[in-house]
N, C-alpha and C positions, 0 to 999 in steps of 0.2 A: 498556762503551760509552765512546766518545771517547778511547780510547787510541790512540797513534801506533804504527804498524807499519812495518817496513822489509823490503823484499825486494830482493835483488841478483841481477841476471842478467848472466852473463859468457859471451861467445862468442869462439871463436878460428877462424881460417880464412884462406884466401887466394883471392881478394882479401879484404882486411880487412872483416869483416862489420859491419853496422850493427844495433844492438839497439834495439827499441822495446817499450813496454808497451801492452797493449790490455785493454779491459774489456767484458764483455757481461752485462747484468743478466738475472737469471732468477729466477722465483718458486719457491715451495715445490713446486708440482705440475709443474714443468718437467722432463721427463725428461732433457733435454740437460745439465742441471746435473750429472748423475751419469755421463753417457756421452760427454762432450765437446760442444763447441758449434761450429756452422758459422762460417766466417770472415766471412760477410756480416753476422753479427750483432755483430761486434766494432767497437768505437770506440777510437780512439787516445787514450791517457790525456793529460790536461792536462800540458803541459810544466812547470808550476809545481810539480807533485808529484814530479818526477823530478830526481835529482842525477846529472849526467854526469861521470864520471871520464875517460873517453875514449869513442870511438865504439862500442867493443865491450864496455863495462863501465858499466851503468846501474843505479842504485839507485832503487827506487820507495818513496816515503814517503806514507802515506795514513792517514786515521783515519775513524771512523764519522761524524764531523762533515762531512768532505769527500766521503766515499763512503758514503752511508747505505743504499744498496740492496744486497741480496745478489747474487752472481753469480760469474762466472769471470774471474780475472786471467790474462792470457796474455802470455808473453814470446816475441817472434819475432825471430830473427836473419836478416838478409837480406844476400846477397852476390851482386851481379850478377843472373843469372837464377835463383839458388837462394834458397829461403826455407825456414827450418827452425823448427818450433815447439820452443822450448827447454823450456817448462814451463807447465802449467796449474795454477792454484791456486784452490781454491774459497774464496770469501770470504762470510762472513755476520756481520752485526752482532748482538750479543747482550748482554743485561744480566746473563747468568749467566756466571761465569768458566768458560772452556773449554766453554761451551755447556750445561753441566749443573751445578747446584748444589743443595745442600739446606741449609736453615737452620731452626734451632729457637730459638724465643724464648718463654720463656727455656730454657736447657739445664738449669738446675736447677729442677725442678718439685716440687710438694708434694702430699701425700696429700689426696684428696677434691677437688682442683682440676681444671682443664681444661688439657690440653696441645695446642698446635697446632704441627705440623712441616710446613714448606712445601718442596716440591721444584720447581725451575724448570728448564726445558729450552728451548733455542732451537728454534723450528720449522724453522729452516734446517739444523740438524744432526741432529735426532731426529724420528722418525715419531710417536712417542707415548711418554708415560710408561707403562711396562708394569705395574710392580707395586711394592708396598712389601714389604720383608722385615724380619724381626725375629730377632736372635740375635747373640751375641758372636763366633761363629765363622761365617765366610762359607760354609763347607762344609756346615754343618747348620742354616743359618738357615731359618726357616719363612715362608711367604707369609702376610701379614696379610689376613684375610678379614673384612670388616665384617658379613657375613651370620652369622658364628659368634659375634659379640660385639656386643650392642646398644649398648655403650659407644663403639664405634668407628664413624667415618664417614670416607669418602674422597671428596673433592670435586675433580673435574677440570674445568678451564676454560681457554680461550685468552685471553690478555691481550696484545693487539698481536702482537708477534713471538715471544711466549713462551708455552709450555705450562706451566700451573701446576697442581700437585696438592697438596692440603692434607689431611694426616692429622690427625684430631681424636680425642683420647681423653678421655672424661669420667670423673669420679669415680675419679681415679687411685689406685692402690695401690702399695705398695713394689715389688711384683713387676713393675710396668710399667717400672721402670728397666732400660734395655738399650740396645743399638745398633740404630738404625733405618736401613735402607738403601732408597734409591730407585734403581730399575733402569730404564734407558731403552734402546730400540733405536736404533742409529745409522742415519741416512738413507742414508749412502753405502757401508755394508758390512753384513754380517750379524751383526756382533758387538754385544754390549750393553755399556753403561757403567754403573758403579755409583758412587754417592757415599753417605756415611753420616754420621750424627751420634750422639753418645753422650748419653743422658739419664739423670740421676740423680734419683730421687724421694725427697724428704726428709719426715720427720714434721714437722708444724706445731707450733711452740712459741708458745703464746699470749703476747702482749706483757706485760711487767712493767716498771712504772716504778720505777727503782732510785734516782733522785735528783731532787729538786726543791728550788729555792731557797726559803727562808722569809723573806719580807719582809712586815712588819706595818705599820710606820709610816715614812714618808719626809717630810722637809721639802721644801717647794716649791723648785724649781730645783736640787735634788740629782739626780745621775744615778741611773737605774733600770736594774738589770741582774739578770735571773734566768734560770735555765735548767732544762730538763727532760731527763732522760736515761732511756732505756728499752732493754730487750733483747727479743729475740724472733726467730723464724725462720718465714717470711722477715722481714728487718729491718723493724721497724714504721715506719709513717708517723706523724709527730708534728705536732700542731697546737696552737696556743694560742688560747683563747677568752676574751673579756672580756665579762662580763655576758651570756653566751649567744650572742655573735656572734663568728664566727671572725675572727682578726686576719689580714689579708691579708699575704702574703709581700712583703717589700721590704727596704729598707736597714736597717730596725729589727730584722730577724730574720736569723739565720744558722744553717744546718744543718751539724752537724759529725759525720762518721762516724768512730768510733773503731776498732771491730772489725767483722767480718762481720755480727754480730748485735746491735751496740750503736750507738745513734744519740743525739746530743744536739742539742736545739733551744734556741738562746739568743735571748732577747728583751731589747732594751735601748732606753733613751731617754737622750739626753744631759742633758736638763733636764726633770724631771718637773713636771707641772701638776696642778691640782685635777681636771681632766677625766680624768686617768689613774687616779684611784682607782676601785676597784670589785673585783668578784670575778673572778679569773683561774683558768682551768681548762686543764690540759695533758691532751691526749687522745692515746693511742697505739693504733694500729690495724694489724692484719694479717689474714691468712686465718683465724687462730684466734679472732678477736674483738677487743674493745677494752677498755681500762681508762683511768681518768682520775683526776686528783688536782687539788684546788683549793686556793686561798689567797686571802685578802682583803688588798688594799693600801689604806691610808689615807694621804692626803697632808695634811700639817700646814701651816697658814698662820699665821704669827706674828700675835698680837693687835695691833690698831691702833686709834687714835682719830682721828676725822676730822670736822671741822666743816663740811666741804664748801667752805670758803673759806680762803685763805692768810692773810687779815687780816680781823679783825672790828672794826668801829667801834662804840663804845658811848658814848651820851650820858649825862653825869653825872646820876645820880639815877634812871635808868631801868633796866628789866630787860634783860639781854642773852640772846637765844635761843642755846642751845648743845645740840648733840646728839652723842652718842658711840656708836660701834658697835664691837663686838668679835667675834672668832671664837674659839669655844671649842676648846681643845686636848684631845682625848680623853685619858682616864686611861691611861697606858702599862702600869699594873699589871693 
């Protein structure tokens, strides 16, 4: 959608012909779209969409933004009493490249999980999505039949100008890894068009935490920086928890991917405060389950004495009130 297209129409003759572009909108059920369209349904294209090189050489530029309806583009060359149709071009806007596309998200699937593959076809180019096929070789691929396997479902629906077919496979096995083909019949001829996607099914590897920082005691105002690194397939999602509450992602955390199956999550504070002490837990999760590792952080505050006043006045021969407070530093041993 919203791509810019150019069509050039060139005519020769004597007297010198004049070239113009015309457009006639037509819907999906309009038979004229496939058999030609009568002249009385044509409207001259807006001059702002046409580049004129000379009278007999005109280039039409348009996009789905300026020409959102499907229909017929026609170039007509006129010379005196003679008029000649140079070219009819069928035009249809579509969200699918070339009118037909298939997408698999993700293309790497995992045993016991669910796979969804979506095929999209423009209703202006294709009558219907005919079938799904499976196989590495297009010559011996087999039709996917949801009636033969209760793990499979095929859901077809229309979304605006697009036909959508979703193939769902539940409880995947390694044998489900293959090429999946979507085949659709073209509206303007008897041929079919095929698009395909390859899917690989991997075994799930449960996450394993391979590295965590060990921080026991920190003095107030010191920087705090510790990380958690885990492996797994699919790559695990990592999260830090403090006293049972997940730490929200933000400027104090950074996710670093090292390899396809290894991820590190770094948590840091520029200046640590007493409120930062507590129990921290790193949790790694994927389709295989989750694992966690914990540590306790203590923030040390230097001992201090405070009377509550900067100056104490004492009358000679009387008692002076004085109070001292201290913060105990835990034994490091």
